[in-house]
N, C-alpha and C positions, 0 to 999 in steps of 0.2 A: 465366873462368865455373868454377865447380866441376862435377866429372866429372858423370855423370849416375850413378844408383844401381849398383850390381853386380846381377847377375842372381841373382834369388831373394829381392831385398829385398821384403820386406812393405811398401807404403805407404799402405793402408788395408782397409777393407772394404765391399763394393757395398752392403752391405743398409744402410750409413751416410748415401747418399748418396741424395737424390729422386730421382724419375724423371720428366722427366729434370732432372739436377741437378749441382752442382761445388762443391766444397770444397776447401782446404788440405789436402794430407798432413802429418802431423805428421814426417815425414821431415826432419832438421835440417841436412844437409849442402845441401841445394839447395832453395829455394822451388817448392814441384811442386803443380800443381792438377789435384786427381782429378776426372773429370768422367763422370758415368754417362747411358746413352741404352738403355733397356731393360734386356738382358742383357749389354750391353757396355759396357767402361770404356775411356776413354780417358785420357791424362794428357799434360800439357805445363808447361814451366816456366813458374812461375807470374809472368810478366812481359811487359806490354805492350809490342810493338815498338815505339810510338808514340811514349812519354817515358819507358819503362822503370818505370811504376809497376804496383803487383802489379794481377790480375784480378778481385780480389774486394775488398771493403770490409776496414776494420779486424776487423771481428767475425766475418770468413772468409766472410758472404753473398757468392755469387757470383750476378750477373744472367743470366738465360738468356730470350731471346724464342723466340718460336713453337717451342719445344721442338726446335730447330736451331742456335740460336747463342749465345755464348758476347759478352756485351756488355762492355766496360771500362765501370767505373761512372766514371772521371773526365773522360773525353772521346768516349766512344761507340764507341770502334772496335768491331766487331763479326767475329767469328770464326767458322768453321763449327766443329761440335762433333767430327764426325767426322775430320777432319785440321788444323784448325787455320787453312785458309787465311781470310785476310782477305777479308771480302765488303763492309766497307763501312767509311766514318768515315775518320779521318786517319792511319790506319798506311799505307795506300794497298797497295802487293803486298808486304809483309812479315807474314809468317804467325806463326803461336805456334811454339814450339822444341818438337817432340814429345819424348816420355818413353814409348820401347817398352814395354809394358804386356801382361799377360793377367789373365782371372780364374781363378782354381782355387782351388776348396770354398769360394766366398765372397769370397776376399782378393785385393784388387788388388797383383798381383806384378811387380815390374820383370823385363823380359826380356833 
């Protein structure tokens, strides 16, 4: 798998995400899912560990349940927004691979 983005790389804008919500980043070297909860952003490699499929639909729409869980649209695996831990479904104990980010002047930036 491709390396994580270099520190300082802008991956997206917080105000382009619903609260809570998620969408793929435009970062081309690695599929990254940006996730918002309040004023905090999280990012994960946009691959479900169950079967390696994206965590979003082809349109970019991402399923969020109970304002706390990312749901894989293909087989229903659920992951906690805050840490990517698998909390249900066929992915077992395999969580999402985090991409460390921070919010800086409204931009979601790789750490």
